MIDOSE-1310 file (N, C-alpha, C; in nm, 2 decimals, decimal comma, always signed):
residues 306
xxxx	+3,89/-7,77/+4,84/+4,02/-7,72/+4,92/+4,14/-7,81/+4,91; +4,27/-7,77/+4,88/+4,39/-7,83/+4,87/+4,42/-7,92/+5,01; +4,43/-8,04/+5,00/+4,46/-8,12/+5,12/+4,57/-8,21/+5,10; +4,68/-8,22/+5,20/+4,80/-8,31/+5,21/+4,78/-8,36/+5,32
xxxx	+4,71/-8,44/+5,33/+4,69/-8,53/+5,49/+4,73/-8,68/+5,44; +4,82/-8,76/+5,53/+4,85/-8,88/+5,50/+4,79/-8,97/+5,60; +4,71/-8,91/+5,70/+4,65/-9,00/+5,77/+4,51/-9,08/+5,71; +4,53/-9,20/+5,72/+4,42/-9,28/+5,65/+4,27/-9,25/+5,71
xxxx	+4,27/-9,24/+5,86/+4,14/-9,20/+5,91/+4,08/-9,07/+5,84; +4,17/-8,97/+5,82/+4,14/-8,84/+5,76/+4,07/-8,86/+5,60; +4,18/-8,94/+5,55/+4,12/-8,96/+5,41/+3,99/-9,03/+5,39; +3,96/-9,15/+5,48/+3,85/-9,22/+5,49/+3,71/-9,14/+5,52
xxxx	+3,71/-9,02/+5,62/+3,64/-8,94/+5,66/+3,61/-8,86/+5,54; +3,71/-8,78/+5,48/+3,69/-8,70/+5,34/+3,60/-8,77/+5,25; +3,65/-8,90/+5,22/+3,56/-8,97/+5,14/+3,42/-8,98/+5,17; +3,38/-9,01/+5,30/+3,27/-9,01/+5,35/+3,16/-8,88/+5,33
xxxx	+3,27/-8,78/+5,34/+3,21/-8,64/+5,35/+3,13/-8,60/+5,19; +3,23/-8,63/+5,09/+3,19/-8,63/+4,96/+3,06/-8,71/+4,91; +3,06/-8,83/+4,98/+2,97/-8,92/+4,93/+2,82/-8,92/+5,04; +2,83/-8,85/+5,13/+2,71/-8,82/+5,22/+2,60/-8,77/+5,14
xxxx	+2,49/-8,84/+5,20/+2,36/-8,82/+5,11/+2,28/-8,71/+5,21; +2,32/-8,68/+5,34/+2,22/-8,56/+5,38/+2,31/-8,48/+5,47; +2,28/-8,36/+5,53/+2,36/-8,27/+5,59/+2,43/-8,32/+5,71; +2,34/-8,39/+5,79/+2,38/-8,47/+5,92/+2,52/-8,56/+5,88
xxxx	+2,49/-8,64/+5,77/+2,61/-8,74/+5,73/+2,71/-8,65/+5,70; +2,69/-8,55/+5,65/+2,82/-8,45/+5,60/+2,89/-8,42/+5,74; +2,81/-8,37/+5,82/+2,85/-8,30/+5,95/+2,94/-8,43/+6,03; +2,88/-8,55/+6,05/+2,96/-8,64/+6,11/+3,08/-8,66/+6,05
xxxx	+3,10/-8,65/+5,93/+3,24/-8,69/+5,86/+3,33/-8,58/+5,86; +3,24/-8,47/+5,88/+3,34/-8,36/+5,89/+3,40/-8,35/+6,03; +3,34/-8,37/+6,14/+3,38/-8,40/+6,27/+3,50/-8,48/+6,27; +3,49/-8,59/+6,20/+3,61/-8,70/+6,20/+3,73/-8,63/+6,15
xxxx	+3,69/-8,57/+6,03/+3,80/-8,50/+5,95/+3,89/-8,39/+6,06; +3,81/-8,32/+6,10/+3,86/-8,21/+6,23/+3,92/-8,29/+6,33; +3,91/-8,41/+6,38/+3,95/-8,48/+6,47/+4,08/-8,52/+6,44; +4,10/-8,57/+6,32/+4,21/-8,63/+6,26/+4,28/-8,55/+6,18
xxxx	+4,26/-8,40/+6,18/+4,36/-8,32/+6,09/+4,48/-8,29/+6,15; +4,59/-8,28/+6,09/+4,71/-8,24/+6,14/+4,70/-8,15/+6,26; +4,80/-8,12/+6,37/+4,79/-8,01/+6,47/+4,90/-7,91/+6,46; +4,99/-7,95/+6,36/+5,10/-7,87/+6,34/+5,07/-7,74/+6,27
xxxx	+5,14/-7,63/+6,31/+5,14/-7,49/+6,26/+5,09/-7,48/+6,10; +5,17/-7,55/+6,04/+5,16/-7,54/+5,88/+5,01/-7,57/+5,83; +4,94/-7,65/+5,93/+4,79/-7,69/+5,89/+4,69/-7,59/+5,96; +4,72/-7,49/+5,99/+4,63/-7,37/+6,07/+4,54/-7,34/+5,96
xxxx	+4,57/-7,33/+5,84/+4,46/-7,28/+5,73/+4,37/-7,39/+5,72; +4,42/-7,51/+5,69/+4,32/-7,63/+5,70/+4,21/-7,64/+5,80; +4,27/-7,64/+5,92/+4,18/-7,64/+6,03/+4,06/-7,53/+6,05; +4,12/-7,41/+5,99/+4,03/-7,32/+5,97/+3,91/-7,32/+5,88
xxxx	+3,97/-7,38/+5,76/+3,85/-7,39/+5,66/+3,77/-7,51/+5,69; +3,80/-7,62/+5,78/+3,70/-7,72/+5,82/+3,63/-7,68/+5,95; +3,66/-7,61/+6,02/+3,57/-7,53/+6,11/+3,48/-7,41/+6,06; +3,52/-7,34/+5,97/+3,44/-7,27/+5,90/+3,33/-7,35/+5,80
xxxx	+3,35/-7,46/+5,76/+3,27/-7,53/+5,69/+3,16/-7,61/+5,78; +3,21/-7,64/+5,88/+3,12/-7,72/+6,01/+3,02/-7,61/+6,05; +3,05/-7,49/+6,07/+2,96/-7,37/+6,10/+2,87/-7,35/+6,02; +2,92/-7,35/+5,88/+2,83/-7,34/+5,77/+2,71/-7,45/+5,78
xxxx	+2,79/-7,58/+5,81/+2,67/-7,69/+5,81/+2,57/-7,70/+5,90; +2,62/-7,66/+6,03/+2,53/-7,63/+6,14/+2,42/-7,52/+6,13; +2,45/-7,42/+6,05/+2,38/-7,34/+6,00/+2,24/-7,37/+5,91; +2,30/-7,46/+5,83/+2,21/-7,51/+5,75/+2,12/-7,62/+5,78
xxxx	+2,18/-7,70/+5,87/+2,10/-7,79/+5,95/+1,97/-7,72/+6,05; +2,04/-7,61/+6,11/+1,93/-7,53/+6,20/+1,83/-7,48/+6,12; +1,85/-7,44/+6,02/+1,78/-7,37/+5,92/+1,68/-7,48/+5,85; +1,72/-7,58/+5,81/+1,62/-7,69/+5,77/+1,53/-7,74/+5,87
xxxx	+1,57/-7,75/+6,01/+1,47/-7,78/+6,11/+1,37/-7,67/+6,13; +1,40/-7,56/+6,10/+1,30/-7,45/+6,14/+1,18/-7,46/+6,02; +1,27/-7,48/+5,90/+1,14/-7,47/+5,81/+1,07/-7,61/+5,77; +1,13/-7,71/+5,83/+1,07/-7,86/+5,81/+1,11/-7,93/+5,66
xxxx	+1,17/-7,86/+5,59/+1,22/-7,91/+5,46/+1,37/-7,87/+5,40; +1,39/-7,91/+5,32/+1,53/-7,90/+5,25/+1,53/-7,74/+5,19; +1,64/-7,70/+5,20/+1,66/-7,56/+5,17/+1,70/-7,56/+5,01; +1,72/-7,68/+4,96/+1,75/-7,68/+4,82/+1,62/-7,66/+4,73
xxxx	+1,64/-7,56/+4,63/+1,54/-7,53/+4,53/+1,51/-7,65/+4,44; +1,38/-7,70/+4,41/+1,36/-7,82/+4,36/+1,35/-7,77/+4,19; +1,40/-7,87/+4,14/+1,41/-7,87/+3,98/+1,33/-7,97/+3,91; +1,23/-7,93/+3,85/+1,11/-8,03/+3,79/+1,20/-8,07/+3,65
xxxx	+1,20/-8,23/+3,68/+1,27/-8,30/+3,57/+1,19/-8,31/+3,44; +1,24/-8,29/+3,31/+1,18/-8,30/+3,19/+1,20/-8,44/+3,15; +1,14/-8,47/+3,01/+1,15/-8,61/+2,97/+1,31/-8,64/+2,94; +1,39/-8,57/+2,90/+1,55/-8,58/+2,88/+1,60/-8,47/+2,96
xxxx	+1,68/-8,53/+3,07/+1,75/-8,45/+3,16/+1,91/-8,49/+3,16; +2,00/-8,40/+3,15/+2,13/-8,43/+3,14/+2,21/-8,36/+3,26; +2,30/-8,38/+3,34/+2,36/-8,30/+3,43/+2,51/-8,30/+3,42; +2,57/-8,16/+3,39/+2,69/-8,13/+3,38/+2,77/-8,12/+3,51
xxxx	+2,87/-8,22/+3,52/+2,96/-8,21/+3,65/+3,09/-8,21/+3,60; +3,18/-8,16/+3,71/+3,32/-8,15/+3,69/+3,41/-8,10/+3,80; +3,53/-8,08/+3,79/+3,61/-7,99/+3,90/+3,58/-7,85/+3,85; +3,61/-7,76/+3,96/+3,62/-7,61/+3,92/+3,71/-7,57/+3,80
xxxx	+3,65/-7,46/+3,71/+3,74/-7,42/+3,62/+3,76/-7,52/+3,53; +3,69/-7,62/+3,47/+3,72/-7,69/+3,38/+3,64/-7,65/+3,25; +3,54/-7,55/+3,27/+3,47/-7,52/+3,12/+3,31/-7,57/+3,15; +3,26/-7,60/+3,27/+3,12/-7,64/+3,27/+3,02/-7,51/+3,22
xxxx	+3,05/-7,40/+3,29/+2,95/-7,28/+3,26/+2,97/-7,22/+3,11; +3,07/-7,24/+3,04/+3,11/-7,21/+2,92/+3,01/-7,31/+2,82; +3,04/-7,42/+2,87/+2,97/-7,53/+2,80/+2,82/-7,52/+2,78; +2,76/-7,50/+2,91/+2,60/-7,48/+2,93/+2,58/-7,34/+2,85
xxxx	+2,64/-7,25/+2,85/+2,62/-7,13/+2,78/+2,62/-7,15/+2,61; +2,70/-7,24/+2,57/+2,72/-7,27/+2,42/+2,59/-7,36/+2,38; +2,56/-7,45/+2,47/+2,48/-7,54/+2,45/+2,32/-7,51/+2,47; +2,29/-7,40/+2,54/+2,15/-7,38/+2,59/+2,14/-7,23/+2,58
xxxx	+2,00/-7,18/+2,61/+1,95/-7,05/+2,65/+1,99/-6,99/+2,77; +2,07/-7,08/+2,87/+2,11/-7,01/+2,98/+2,23/-6,92/+3,00; +2,23/-6,84/+3,07/+2,35/-6,74/+3,08/+2,43/-6,74/+3,21; +2,50/-6,86/+3,22/+2,58/-6,88/+3,37/+2,67/-6,79/+3,37
xxxx	+2,72/-6,77/+3,49/+2,85/-6,68/+3,53/+2,98/-6,76/+3,45; +3,04/-6,71/+3,37/+3,15/-6,76/+3,33/+3,29/-6,70/+3,39; +3,37/-6,74/+3,50/+3,47/-6,69/+3,56/+3,57/-6,81/+3,58; +3,71/-6,73/+3,59/+3,81/-6,79/+3,60/+3,84/-6,81/+3,76
xxxx	+3,73/-6,77/+3,86/+3,76/-6,77/+3,99/+3,70/-6,90/+4,05; +3,76/-6,97/+4,13/+3,71/-7,12/+4,18/+3,59/-7,09/+4,22; +3,52/-7,19/+4,20/+3,37/-7,22/+4,27/+3,31/-7,11/+4,25; +3,27/-7,06/+4,13/+3,21/-6,92/+4,13/+3,04/-6,98/+4,09
xxxx	+3,04/-7,11/+4,06/+2,88/-7,14/+4,06/+2,85/-7,19/+4,17; +2,74/-7,14/+4,25/+2,73/-7,19/+4,36/+2,58/-7,27/+4,38; +2,50/-7,28/+4,28/+2,37/-7,33/+4,27/+2,37/-7,41/+4,15; +2,26/-7,49/+4,11/+2,23/-7,56/+3,98/+2,19/-7,44/+3,90
xxxx	+2,22/-7,44/+3,77/+2,19/-7,36/+3,67/+2,11/-7,46/+3,55; +1,99/-7,42/+3,52/+1,93/-7,50/+3,43/+1,90/-7,42/+3,30; +1,91/-7,50/+3,20/+1,89/-7,44/+3,07/+1,85/-7,55/+2,97; +1,78/-7,50/+2,87/+1,73/-7,61/+2,77/+1,81/-7,59/+2,65
xxxx	+1,86/-7,73/+2,58/+1,92/-7,73/+2,46/+1,83/-7,78/+2,34; +1,83/-7,70/+2,24/+1,75/-7,75/+2,11/+1,84/-7,85/+2,03; +1,76/-7,95/+2,00/+1,84/-8,04/+1,92/+1,72/-8,10/+1,82; +1,77/-8,06/+1,69/+1,65/-8,08/+1,59/+1,51/-8,01/+1,64
xxxx	+1,42/-8,11/+1,64/+1,31/-8,04/+1,70/+1,26/-8,08/+1,85; +1,37/-8,12/+1,93/+1,36/-8,16/+2,05/+1,42/-8,07/+2,16; +1,37/-8,05/+2,28/+1,45/-7,98/+2,39/+1,49/-8,07/+2,49; +1,60/-8,06/+2,52/+1,67/-8,15/+2,65/+1,71/-8,05/+2,77
xxxx	+1,67/-8,07/+2,88/+1,71/-8,01/+2,99/+1,87/-8,06/+3,06; +1,94/-7,93/+3,05/+2,09/-7,95/+3,09/+2,10/-7,85/+3,22; +2,15/-7,91/+3,31/+2,19/-7,86/+3,44/+2,33/-7,86/+3,47; +2,38/-7,76/+3,49/+2,51/-7,74/+3,50/+2,53/-7,75/+3,70
xxxx	+2,59/-7,85/+3,75/+2,60/-7,87/+3,90/+2,72/-7,78/+3,92; +2,71/-7,72/+4,05/+2,84/-7,65/+4,11/+2,95/-7,75/+4,11; +3,08/-7,71/+4,13/+3,19/-7,79/+4,10/+3,18/-7,91/+4,19; +3,23/-8,03/+4,16/+3,21/-8,14/+4,22/+3,30/-8,13/+4,35
xxxx	+3,41/-8,05/+4,33/+3,52/-8,02/+4,46/+3,45/-7,91/+4,54; +3,34/-7,86/+4,54/+3,31/-7,75/+4,62/+3,19/-7,80/+4,74; +3,16/-7,70/+4,83/+3,06/-7,74/+4,93/+2,89/-7,72/+4,85; +2,92/-7,66/+4,74/+2,75/-7,66/+4,69/+2,73/-7,76/+4,58
xxxx	+2,82/-7,85/+4,56/+2,77/-7,96/+4,48/+2,64/-8,03/+4,53; +2,54/-8,07/+4,44/+2,44/-8,13/+4,44/+2,43/-8,26/+4,42; +2,48/-8,35/+4,50/+2,49/-8,48/+4,45/+2,36/-8,57/+4,42; +2,26/-8,53/+4,49/+2,12/-8,59/+4,44/+2,09/-8,56/+4,29
xxxx	+2,13/-8,45/+4,24/+2,11/-8,42/+4,10/+2,17/-8,52/+3,99; +2,30/-8,54/+4,04/+2,40/-8,64/+3,96/+2,36/-8,78/+3,96; +2,31/-8,81/+4,09/+2,24/-8,95/+4,10/+2,12/-8,98/+4,03; +2,03/-8,89/+4,01/+1,91/-8,92/+3,97/+1,89/-8,90/+3,81
xxxx	+1,98/-8,82/+3,76/+1,98/-8,76/+3,61/+1,98/-8,90/+3,53; +1,93/-8,86/+3,40/+1,94/-8,95/+3,29/+2,08/-8,99/+3,22; +2,15/-8,86/+3,22/+2,27/-8,87/+3,15/+2,36/-8,78/+3,19; +2,46/-8,82/+3,24/+2,59/-8,72/+3,32/+2,68/-8,70/+3,22
xxxx	+2,71/-8,56/+3,23/+2,83/-8,51/+3,12/+2,93/-8,46/+3,21; +3,04/-8,53/+3,19/+3,18/-8,52/+3,30/+3,26/-8,43/+3,21; +3,29/-8,32/+3,26/+3,39/-8,24/+3,20/+3,53/-8,22/+3,27; +3,62/-8,27/+3,18/+3,77/-8,25/+3,24/+3,84/-8,16/+3,14
xxxx	+3,97/-8,14/+3,20/+4,06/-8,07/+3,12/+4,21/-8,15/+3,09; +4,20/-8,28/+3,18/+4,32/-8,36/+3,18/+4,28/-8,50/+3,22; +4,35/-8,59/+3,21/+4,31/-8,73/+3,23/+4,33/-8,78/+3,37; +4,42/-8,72/+3,46/+4,39/-8,73/+3,59/+4,27/-8,71/+3,65
xxxx	+4,21/-8,61/+3,59/+4,06/-8,56/+3,66/+3,96/-8,68/+3,65; +3,98/-8,75/+3,54/+3,87/-8,87/+3,54/+3,85/-8,97/+3,65; +3,97/-9,01/+3,69/+3,99/-9,10/+3,79/+3,92/-9,05/+3,93; +3,95/-8,93/+3,94/+3,92/-8,83/+4,06/+3,79/-8,82/+4,07
xxxx	+3,71/-8,78/+3,96/+3,56/-8,78/+3,95/+3,50/-8,90/+3,96; +3,55/-9,02/+3,91/+3,49/-9,14/+3,93/+3,44/-9,18/+4,05; +3,57/-9,15/+4,14/+3,58/-9,18/+4,29/+3,45/-9,10/+4,37; +3,41/-9,00/+4,30/+3,31/-8,92/+4,38/+3,17/-8,92/+4,35
xxxx	+3,15/-9,03/+4,23/+2,99/-9,04/+4,19/+2,99/-9,19/+4,21; +2,99/-9,27/+4,29/+2,98/-9,42/+4,30/+2,84/-9,45/+4,28; +2,74/-9,37/+4,30/+2,60/-9,41/+4,31/+2,53/-9,33/+4,17; +2,60/-9,28/+4,06/+2,56/-9,22/+3,97/+2,55/-9,32/+3,85
xxxx	+2,41/-9,35/+3,82/+2,41/-9,47/+3,72/+2,36/-9,44/+3,58; +2,35/-9,30/+3,56/+2,32/-9,26/+3,44/+2,41/-9,26/+3,32; +2,37/-9,26/+3,21/+2,47/-9,28/+3,08/+2,56/-9,15/+3,11; +2,69/-9,22/+3,09/+2,80/-9,10/+3,08/+2,85/-9,06/+2,97
xxxx	+2,88/-8,94/+2,95/+2,94/-8,87/+2,84/+3,07/-8,81/+2,89; +3,17/-8,82/+2,84/+3,32/-8,76/+2,88/+3,34/-8,66/+2,78; +3,33/-8,52/+2,81/+3,38/-8,40/+2,76/+3,53/-8,34/+2,79; +3,63/-8,40/+2,73/+3,75/-8,35/+2,73/+3,77/-8,23/+2,66
xxxx	+3,78/-8,11/+2,74/+3,77/-7,99/+2,69/+3,89/-7,89/+2,69; +3,89/-7,81/+2,64/+4,02/-7,71/+2,63/+4,13/-7,77/+2,51; +4,06/-7,84/+2,41/+4,17/-7,91/+2,34/+4,24/-7,80/+2,23; +4,18/-7,68/+2,23/+4,25/-7,58/+2,16/+4,40/-7,54/+2,22
xxxx	+4,42/-7,60/+2,35/+4,54/-7,55/+2,40/+4,65/-7,69/+2,36; +4,60/-7,79/+2,30/+4,68/-7,89/+2,24/+4,71/-7,88/+2,09; +4,81/-7,94/+2,07/+4,88/-7,96/+1,93/+4,78/-8,09/+1,87; +4,81/-8,10/+1,71/+4,72/-8,21/+1,68/+4,78/-8,34/+1,70
xxxx	+4,92/-8,33/+1,72/+4,96/-8,47/+1,80/+4,92/-8,50/+1,94; +4,91/-8,41/+2,02/+4,85/-8,41/+2,15/+4,70/-8,46/+2,16; +4,64/-8,41/+2,06/+4,48/-8,45/+2,04/+4,49/-8,59/+2,00; +4,58/-8,63/+1,90/+4,55/-8,78/+1,88/+4,58/-8,87/+1,96
xxxx	+4,72/-8,83/+2,05/+4,75/-8,91/+2,19/+4,62/-8,92/+2,29; +4,57/-8,82/+2,28/+4,47/-8,81/+2,41/+4,37/-8,89/+2,38; +4,31/-8,89/+2,24/+4,20/-8,97/+2,20/+4,22/-9,10/+2,20; +4,36/-9,14/+2,15/+4,40/-9,29/+2,19/+4,39/-9,33/+2,32
xxxx	+4,43/-9,26/+2,42/+4,44/-9,30/+2,56/+4,29/-9,31/+2,61; +4,20/-9,24/+2,57/+4,08/-9,23/+2,60/+4,01/-9,37/+2,56; +4,05/-9,41/+2,42/+3,98/-9,51/+2,38/+4,05/-9,65/+2,43; +4,16/-9,64/+2,48/+4,22/-9,76/+2,54/+4,20/-9,79/+2,69
xxxx	+4,21/-9,67/+2,75/+4,23/-9,67/+2,90/+4,06/-9,64/+2,97; +4,00/-9,56/+2,88/+3,88/-9,52/+2,93/+3,75/-9,54/+2,82; +3,77/-9,67/+2,77/+3,67/-9,72/+2,67/+3,53/-9,75/+2,70; +3,50/-9,74/+2,85/+3,38/-9,73/+2,88/+3,31/-9,62/+2,86
xxxx	+3,38/-9,52/+2,83/+3,31/-9,37/+2,82/+3,26/-9,36/+2,67; +3,17/-9,28/+2,66/+3,15/-9,21/+2,52/+3,20/-9,10/+2,53; +3,29/-9,04/+2,48/+3,37/-8,93/+2,48/+3,37/-8,85/+2,35; +3,40/-8,72/+2,40/+3,42/-8,62/+2,29/+3,52/-8,51/+2,32
xxxx	+3,63/-8,49/+2,22/+3,72/-8,39/+2,25/+3,67/-8,26/+2,19; +3,67/-8,17/+2,27/+3,63/-8,03/+2,23/+3,67/-7,91/+2,30; +3,63/-7,79/+2,24/+3,68/-7,68/+2,31/+3,56/-7,58/+2,31; +3,54/-7,53/+2,44/+3,43/-7,42/+2,45/+3,48/-7,30/+2,37
xxxx	+3,61/-7,27/+2,37/+3,66/-7,16/+2,30/+3,65/-7,14/+2,17; +3,67/-7,25/+2,10/+3,66/-7,26/+1,94/+3,54/-7,32/+1,90; +3,47/-7,39/+2,00/+3,32/-7,44/+1,95/+3,35/-7,59/+1,88; +3,47/-7,62/+1,86/+3,49/-7,75/+1,79/+3,46/-7,87/+1,90
xxxx	+3,38/-7,98/+1,83/+3,31/-8,08/+1,89/+3,18/-8,04/+1,95; +3,13/-7,94/+1,91/+2,99/-7,89/+2,00/+2,86/-7,98/+1,93; +2,89/-7,98/+1,80/+2,77/-8,07/+1,72/+2,79/-8,22/+1,75; +2,90/-8,26/+1,76/+2,91/-8,40/+1,81/+2,87/-8,43/+1,93
xxxx	+2,88/-8,36/+2,03/+2,82/-8,35/+2,18/+2,70/-8,36/+2,19; +2,61/-8,26/+2,09/+2,48/-8,25/+2,08/+2,42/-8,38/+2,06; +2,48/-8,46/+1,94/+2,40/-8,57/+1,89/+2,43/-8,68/+2,00; +2,55/-8,68/+2,06/+2,58/-8,78/+2,16/+2,48/-8,76/+2,29
xxxx	+2,46/-8,66/+2,33/+2,36/-8,61/+2,43/+2,22/-8,68/+2,42; +2,17/-8,66/+2,28/+2,03/-8,69/+2,25/+2,02/-8,85/+2,22; +2,12/-8,92/+2,18/+2,11/-9,06/+2,17/+2,16/-9,12/+2,29; +2,20/-9,05/+2,40/+2,22/-9,13/+2,51/+2,10/-9,17/+2,58
xxxx	+1,99/-9,09/+2,55/+1,88/-9,14/+2,62/+1,78/-9,24/+2,56; +1,82/-9,28/+2,43/+1,74/-9,41/+2,36/+1,60/-9,37/+2,37; +1,55/-9,24/+2,32/+1,43/-9,21/+2,31/+1,36/-9,20/+2,16; +1,26/-9,21/+2,15/+1,20/-9,20/+2,01/+1,11/-9,07/+1,99
xxxx	+1,13/-9,01/+1,88/+1,05/-8,87/+1,85/+0,91/-8,91/+1,78; +0,79/-8,90/+1,83/+0,67/-8,92/+1,73/+0,59/-8,78/+1,74; +0,58/-8,74/+1,61/+0,50/-8,63/+1,57/+0,36/-8,64/+1,51; +0,27/-8,55/+1,56/+0,13/-8,54/+1,54/+0,10/-8,45/+1,41
xxxx	+0,03/-8,52/+1,32/+0,00/-8,46/+1,19/-0,12/-8,33/+1,22; -0,09/-8,22/+1,17/-0,19/-8,13/+1,19/-0,20/-8,05/+1,06; -0,33/-8,02/+1,02/-0,32/-7,97/+0,91/-0,27/-7,83/+0,87; -0,28/-7,75/+0,96/-0,22/-7,61/+0,94/-0,07/-7,60/+0,95
xxxx	+0,00/-7,71/+1,00/+0,15/-7,69/+1,02/+0,23/-7,82/+0,96; +0,35/-7,79/+0,93/+0,43/-7,91/+0,91/+0,45/-8,00/+1,00; +0,45/-8,14/+0,99/+0,48/-8,21/+1,10/+0,58/-8,17/+1,17; +0,72/-8,17/+1,11/+0,84/-8,16/+1,18/+0,86/-8,02/+1,25
xxxx	+0,75/-7,93/+1,23/+0,75/-7,80/+1,32/+0,69/-7,81/+1,44; +0,61/-7,93/+1,45/+0,56/-7,95/+1,60/+0,67/-8,01/+1,70; +0,62/-7,97/+1,81/+0,70/-8,04/+1,95/+0,67/-8,20/+1,93; +0,78/-8,24/+1,93/+0,76/-8,43/+1,90/+0,70/-8,49/+2,06
xxxx	+0,64/-8,61/+2,05/+0,61/-8,66/+2,19/+0,72/-8,74/+2,19; +0,80/-8,76/+2,31/+0,92/-8,82/+2,34/+0,85/-8,96/+2,41; +0,90/-9,06/+2,36/+0,84/-9,20/+2,41/+0,96/-9,29/+2,43; +0,95/-9,40/+2,49/+1,07/-9,50/+2,51/+1,03/-9,61/+2,39
xxxx	+1,14/-9,67/+2,33/+1,14/-9,76/+2,23/+1,06/-9,87/+2,25; +0,98/-9,93/+2,16/+0,86/-10,02/+2,19/+0,74/-9,96/+2,20; +0,73/-9,82/+2,22/+0,60/-9,78/+2,25/+0,50/-9,80/+2,14; +0,36/-9,81/+2,19/+0,27/-9,83/+2,09/+0,18/-9,70/+2,06
xxxx	+0,09/-9,70/+1,96/+0,01/-9,59/+1,92/-0,08/-9,53/+2,04; -0,12/-9,64/+2,13/-0,20/-9,59/+2,24/-0,12/-9,53/+2,32; +0,00/-9,55/+2,37/+0,10/-9,47/+2,47/+0,12/-9,34/+2,42; +0,12/-9,30/+2,29/+0,15/-9,18/+2,25/+0,02/-9,10/+2,27
xxxx	-0,10/-9,15/+2,24/-0,24/-9,10/+2,25/-0,24/-9,05/+2,40; -0,21/-9,13/+2,50/-0,22/-9,13/+2,63/-0,14/-9,01/+2,69; -0,01/-9,01/+2,64/+0,08/-8,89/+2,66/+0,04/-8,76/+2,63; -0,02/-8,75/+2,51/-0,11/-8,60/+2,47/-0,22/-8,58/+2,59
xxxx	-0,31/-8,68/+2,62/-0,42/-8,65/+2,70/-0,44/-8,78/+2,78; -0,45/-8,79/+2,91/-0,50/-8,92/+2,96/-0,65/-8,94/+2,93; -0,67/-9,04/+2,89/-0,81/-9,09/+2,84/-0,82/-9,07/+2,68; -0,73/-9,02/+2,61/-0,76/-8,98/+2,50/-0,76/-9,08/+2,39
xxxx	-0,70/-9,20/+2,43/-0,71/-9,31/+2,34/-0,85/-9,37/+2,32; -0,93/-9,36/+2,42/-1,05/-9,39/+2,44/-1,14/-9,33/+2,32; -1,11/-9,19/+2,29/-1,18/-9,12/+2,19/-1,16/-9,14/+2,04; -1,02/-9,21/+2,02/-0,97/-9,23/+1,89/-1,06/-9,33/+1,79
xxxx	-1,10/-9,30/+1,69/-1,17/-9,38/+1,59/-1,08/-9,44/+1,49; -0,97/-9,37/+1,46/-0,90/-9,40/+1,33/-0,76/-9,33/+1,36; -0,65/-9,43/+1,33/-0,52/-9,37/+1,33/-0,44/-9,37/+1,20; -0,38/-9,28/+1,15/-0,32/-9,31/+1,01/-0,16/-9,27/+1,06
xxxx	-0,08/-9,35/+0,96/+0,08/-9,34/+1,01/+0,16/-9,31/+0,88; +0,25/-9,21/+0,93/+0,37/-9,22/+0,78/+0,50/-9,23/+0,86; +0,58/-9,28/+0,79/+0,72/-9,29/+0,88/+0,79/-9,43/+0,87; +0,90/-9,43/+0,94/+0,96/-9,56/+0,95/+0,88/-9,68/+0,98
xxxx	+0,77/-9,68/+1,07/+0,70/-9,80/+1,10/+0,57/-9,82/+1,00; +0,56/-9,74/+0,92/+0,42/-9,77/+0,82/+0,51/-9,84/+0,71; +0,40/-9,93/+0,66/+0,42/-10,00/+0,52/+0,41/-9,91/+0,38; +0,32/-9,80/+0,41/+0,31/-9,71/+0,29/+0,25/-9,58/+0,35
xxxx	+0,27/-9,46/+0,28/+0,22/-9,35/+0,38/+0,07/-9,34/+0,37; +0,06/-9,32/+0,51/-0,12/-9,27/+0,57/-0,16/-9,41/+0,60; -0,09/-9,52/+0,64/-0,13/-9,65/+0,66/-0,23/-9,65/+0,78; -0,35/-9,70/+0,75/-0,44/-9,72/+0,89/-0,39/-9,82/+1,01
xxxx	-0,37/-9,77/+1,12/-0,31/-9,88/+1,23/-0,40/-9,88/+1,34; -0,37/-9,98/+1,42/-0,46/-10,00/+1,55/-0,39/-9,91/+1,65; -0,42/-9,94/+1,78/-0,38/-9,86/+1,90/-0,25/-9,94/+1,94; -0,25/-10,08/+1,90/-0,12/-10,16/+1,95/+0,00/-10,14/+1,85
xxxx	-0,02/-10,07/+1,75/+0,09/-10,07/+1,66/+0,22/-10,00/+1,72; +0,33/-10,08/+1,69/+0,46/-10,03/+1,75/+0,51/-9,91/+1,66; +0,55/-9,81/+1,74/+0,58/-9,69/+1,68/+0,76/-9,68/+1,67; +0,80/-9,60/+1,58/+0,94/-9,59/+1,58/+0,99/-9,43/+1,55
xxxx	+1,10/-9,42/+1,56/+1,14/-9,27/+1,58/+1,13/-9,21/+1,43; +1,08/-9,09/+1,45/+1,04/-9,00/+1,35/+0,90/-9,03/+1,29; +0,82/-9,10/+1,32/+0,72/-9,15/+1,29/+0,60/-9,02/+1,31; +0,50/-9,00/+1,20/+0,42/-8,90/+1,22/+0,28/-8,98/+1,23
xxxx	+0,17/-8,93/+1,32/+0,08/-9,02/+1,35/-0,05/-8,90/+1,33; -0,18/-8,94/+1,27/-0,29/-8,87/+1,26/-0,40/-8,92/+1,34; -0,46/-8,86/+1,43/-0,56/-8,90/+1,52/-0,68/-8,85/+1,46; -0,79/-8,95/+1,46/-0,92/-8,90/+1,42/-1,02/-8,93/+1,55
xx	-1,10/-8,85/+1,59/-1,17/-8,90/+1,71/-1,33/-8,88/+1,70; -1,40/-8,94/+1,80/-1,55/-8,94/+1,78/-1,61/-8,78/+1,77
């Protein structure tokens, strides 16, 4: 909601509201905002919006007490998860639509996304879970998703939005990728200037200049999303299929053969009598290795059991 209030107490309470971790904390901050909101006639709309928001919060708190748990639907976290965040109408839904099998509602109406939307992105032979969080400037934004995810995809359409979003995610520690969207509206010279500014003033970010309209930058973004997790892909050799047609086992760097076996099935490592390996970590194709052999990205392993 647009707010032009110079009262520092109001500004502080507004910040507390956006950073609140519970509904009760939000309510406390909102009450402070209402108490410090301007009383003149020109602020009637603001006061009405704050009061409506308080009624909604009180209803949510009451409902939560009745059911004894959060009303937020749980989302099962996959091996690799990224959350898309940004202000309203920056192209988050269009981005999810392009990258995944999800079909979010794409609208020019503000705050049309009212709950997290999940999709799966295919990158080579791996699947990555992408979640579009409702607008960070809306009542529906799920801060917990942003704070606990592996990678955060920040979608903006101008440089001023970057600082604004940074202030709203102080406890988000996932790897961050900045997507500067709608470059189809920029000239080639404006693109160069934008890229140069991002490199100099926002160099801590891994960024992509892209357009969800023309799909420029999509493949670059997919690669950056995958590499942001720092994972390795391990394939199992099966007689009836080509190895790279199999869904890989996603592991952390430094993982050993035993770790891969245990991820397939708990206790599986105890049943293995022989392991052969092909790929970057092998000295030659089909090398026999032990359970403590360290794996590398794109290795192919074959297990023989009792």
